[in-house]
C-alpha angles and dihedrals in degrees: 000000000000091000090052091052091050091051092050091048090051091051091053093044097045107029093161091054090050091049090050090053089055094048095050097035121131088226109089094211092055089049090052090052092048093049092048093052093048093044092048091052093051091044093052093049092048092047091054091050092046095047098046104028113024124069122258113268093015092146100041117130093023129117087256087077105011123075130236093234095032125231100261115144135190115282099202100035095131100029093110090060098054118148092016124121137181133198126229110190102307098340125093120207135192104242095209093050093047094049091046094050100043096034091056090043091057092044093051090044089058093049093049093045092052089048091056092040091058090050091049093049093055108025097039112019096035097039090048086066087074127062131186110199103316094333120100108215091236088066089065089052091049092053090047090049090051090053094047091046089052089053092049093051094041092052094042091237098155116121089233124078113264118245107274088007091268131120090243089057089067086080089067090051089051091052091053095061115335093070091056093049089052091047093049090051088053093052094047091047094049095046093052099037091113096053090108120162101162127020137183129195094231143356091258093050109097095191115095124195125208114243097173146340118298099211097047115096107237114235123233123215136188116329093005090060093048093049090047092053092046089050091057091045093051089048090054093046092049090050090053091048092053092045089056089056091047092054095040092056093039094243090140090069096054 
């Protein structure tokens, strides 16, 4: 009991030390918590700067909001089923409209998911092969991504109208899909943080030591494997959530 009280007192007295213990913990769930806290702090600071200092829409038409493969859908996907309906229980649906809406939603979901997957492959999986001190390089990208996302939300730079058509309403848009992208990046980062190939003792140290083989696919065990799988699932769900917004606002026809 006394030891527990001392640990709690230490956490309150040295919050940064406690946060560092979470970030560099061997337990993947503690790493996730540490990354989330750090990312949230950077996001909040960037959002404040974006909202009060930067101009509205400052990051529109950039890869921070646009997608590598675009979000264009198929305009006549359900044209061959015009004037047809089907009944599901008591509800009647226009077949062409349903096929057009959900067909384009699935198509755009695939494009968005591949966009994020390419980012994950390079900026998380590849960068996690390098470590400076105790920091995997992908952690620096994650913090940068948190900052840039804060700027995007703070400046209302999404392609979709903000909730209530105000800059503050962009936070609601972020909660609808951006939060889950950010969370999936966190899970994938934490689960692969030990995929080190080369490591250096410090940023100024030019000598790198091998810690593993580059071409071997690192294996995941236990909790790391579970977190990795959940990260991919959240990435897919977030892609679907954004695709629903794309189709709802007709962005797939632009």
